[in-house]
N, C-alpha and C positions, 0 to 999 in steps of 0.2 A: 504494499499500500504506499502511496505517496503522501508525505507530510507536507501539504501545500502551504501551511503557515510558515514553515521555515525554508521552503524550497526557493532557491535562486540559482538558475542554471545558466551558465555562460558558454554559448555555442559559438565557435570560431569557423569561418568559412574562407577557403582559398580555392583557386581554380587555375587551370591552364598553366601548369608548371613548366612544360616544354623543356625538360631537364637537358642541360648541356654539359659538356661538349658533345657534338654528334660523333658517333663512332664511324670508323671507316666503312665505306660501302664496298661490297663485292661486285664483280662485273654483272652477275645475274640480277642484282638488285636494280640495276639500271633498266632492266627489261620490264619493270612494273611501274605503277603510279609513283613510286618513290623517286624516279628521275625528276618529275616536276617539283616534288616536295624538296628534294635536295637543292635544286636550283633556287627555289624560294628561300631556303634556309641560307644558302651561301651568299646571295645577293641582298637579302632583306633581314630575315629573323636573326641571323648571326650577329648583326650590328645593333639590334634593338632588344634582344632577349639574352639573358645570361645569369650566371650565378652571382655576378656583382650586384644584381638587384635582388635575386632570390634569397641569398644568404642573410643580408641584414633584415629583410622582411621576416623571415622565419626565426631569426634570433629575437626580434622584437616580440613576435607571437609567443615564443617560449618563455620570455620574461613575464608575459601577461598571465600565463598559466590558466587558460580556459579550461572548462570541464570536459570539453570534447571538441574535436576538429573534424570538419567535413571537407572533402576535396571533390570538386565536381568535374573531373575529367581532364583530358589532354595532358597526361603526365609525361608523355614522350612526344617525339617529333615524327619519326617515320616508321615506328613500330618494328624496329630492328631487335633481334635477340638481345644484344648487349645493352640496349636501352632498357628493356624490361628488368634485366638483372640490376642495372645501376639504380633504377627507380625503386626497386624493392629495398635496396640498401638505404636509399634516401628515406623511404617511409619508416624503416626500422629506427633511423636516427630521430625522426620526427616524433614518433610515439608508438605505443603498442597497438595491436589490432583492436583491443577493447576501447582504446581512446581515440582512434581515427577511423572514420568511415569514408569509403571511396566509391564513386560511380565512374564508369569509363566515358571518354569522349571520342569524337570521330578520329582523332589522331591515334588513339589507342586501338582503333579498328581500321587502320589505314589501308590495309590490303586484306584479301580473303585469308582467313585463318589467324589473323593477328589478334583479334579479340579473345579467342580461345587461349592464346599464349598470355595475354594480360590477365585473364581470370586465373590461370595457373600460377602466375608469378605473384599476384596480389590477393590470393584466395581469402586469407584470413581477414583482410580489410574490406572485403566485399561480400561477407557472409552474414546472414541474419542470425538472430538468437537461436533458431532451430538447427543451425549448422547445415551441412550438405546432405545429411541423412544418408550417408553411405554412398552418395553419388560422386563422380569425378567432376572437377570444376568445368562447368559448361554454361556459356552465356545464355543459352536458351532456358536453363533451369535455375540459375542463380538470382535472377532478377524477376520481379521486384523482391527486395528483402525488407525485413522489419527488425529494427534494433530499439530496445527500450533502454534509455539512459536517464536516470532521475525522473523528472516530471515530463520528459519529452519522448516522443516516438520518431525515429528516423526511418523514413521509407525511401529506399534507394531504387531508383528507376534507371534503366539503361536505354539511352536513345542512340547508342553508338552502332553504326553499320559501316561496312566497307562500301566506298562509293567510287565512281569513275574519276579520272583525272580532272582537276579543276573544280571538283564538287566537294563539299563538306557538309552534306546533308545528314539529317538524323531521322529516326522513325520511332513513333509510339504506336504499338500494335493493339489490335482488339483484344487478344488473349491477355496481354499485359494489363489492359484497362480493367478487365474483370478481377485480376489478382490484386491490383492496386486498390481498387474499391473495397475489396474484402479486407485488406490490411488496414485501410483507413477506418473502416467501421470497427474492427477489432481494437484498434488504438483508442477510438472514441469511447468504446465500452469500458476501457481501462482508465478513462479519465485523463489521457495524455495530451500534451501539446504536440500536434502533428506537423513534422517538417518533411517536405518531399524534396529529394535531391534529383536533379536531372541536368544533363550537360547543355542541351540546346534550349534557348528561351522559348516558352510556349506562346509566342505571339507572331503573327504573320508579318507585321511591319517592323519587327526588330532586326531582321536581316534580309538580304536578297534571296531569290529563289535557289541560288546555287549553294546556299549555306543554311537554309532554314529547316525546321522540323516539319516532317510530314506526319500528320495526325494531331495537329494543333487543336482543332475543335474537339476531337475525342478526348484529348488530355484535359482540356478545360471543362468539358461536360463531366468527366469522371471525378475531378477534384471538387467541383461545385456540388454535385449530387451527394457524394460520400462525405464531403467536408474535409477541410485542412485549414491549418492556421498560417502556414508559411511555405513558400516554394523558393528554393535557391538554385541558381544556375550559373554557368560560365559562358564559354564559347565566343562571345562578342568582344571580349577584352575591354569592356566598358563598365563603368559604374552606372547602374540603372535601377529604377523602381517602376513597377507597373502594378496593375490591379486586375485580377480575374473576377468578374462580377461587379456588383454595384458597390458604392462606397459604404452603404449600411451593412451589406452582408458579403463583402468581397474578401478575397484572398490576396495578401500582398506577395509580390514576386520580385526578388532582389538579385541582381547580377553583380559580379565583382570583376575588376580588371585582372589581367594576367599577373600571376605572382612573380614573374620573371621579366616583366617589361621594365626597361631602363628609362631613366628620365630623358626628356627632350624629344621623344618620339611623337608620332601622330596620334597615339592613344594614351590614356592615363598611365602613369607609372605604377609600379607594383603596389598592391593594396591588399589588406585583409579586413574582413568585417567581423564584428562581434555582436551577437544577439543576446541580451540579458533578459531571460524569460522568468516571470514570476506569476503569481495568481493561482487560479484554479479553473476548472471547466466552467465556461460561460462567462468568466471574468478574468481572462488572461491579459497580461501586460508584457510588452516586448519593447525594449529600447535598443536601437540600432546605432552602433558606433563604428566609425571608419578610421583606420590607421594606414599610412602608406608613405611612400617616398614623395617628398614635396618640393625638392629642389635638386640642383645639379650635383650637390655633394653626396647624394644617396642617403641622407639621413631620414630615418622613419619617425613620423610624428603623428599626433592626433589631427584628424581632418574635420570631423564633425560628429555630433550626436543628436539624434532625434527620436521622438516617440514613434513607434511603428504600429503598435497595437495598444489600445487603452480600454480597459473595461470590457474586453472581449471583442472590440470593433477595431478594424484597421483605420489608421488615421490617413486622411487624404493629404498627400504630399505633392509639392511641385519639385520634381527632381530629374536630373541634377540641378542644383541651385544656380 
């Protein structure tokens, strides 16, 4: 049972790690979609993303000591074997599988078969409280998952699919919808604050057709009907706030910039979000704070704090400010 009178849960959120440096590619890797990704990395991402931004951001997060950390995908770049191994080691330094929850992004499913390797590498970080039940790590079976941590329920959804060159689309399926709805209902019956994790933003206007989520309306109908308190995503590398549904009965949706984005680029520098959750069913409160790199020195500082949910209702925000 949750002691709501004393419960204050601090949930941290990062996304789009794109861990560097990129390992060497073999000749056969250039015969796949990875050739376009490699060229993008060499002439673009290599100069804007890196550990010089990621390291101070994660050090700042570690000092803050949140109760739990969620990572909403794109931990790797080209889904190469050495990348999965390096990212596994990175996760182990960040926290234990109990303290960190992960969902995959499109870069983690960059080519056919890559998502299975991601699930094998990060199994314990992407497994619900009921475990694998004797199954092998399989992206078709692992998602959605449910994790109970203090007064919150974390529902991990996978929108990651392999796509053609120059595409970064995601997918939310009908069968996944049924399972998500069941987990949301179960969490509601347990009196928990429900947080849904997904890589792609569940809005048509958030990204162009080559990068958007397919199944947006299905996702929105699912969470509105079953109920949820908060949806967190990455993918766009932007700080964002949207609402599914009306202001009086809506679900806030928050995106966070890439955790490895350096300062001075076309998108916001590396940032992490904290959600301080308190209250009880029907009367939840959630305060959203942002910390990130705010200048050319790479120093991480406080960016802003605002009420996100008060008395069980989402607060209408104009955001970004």
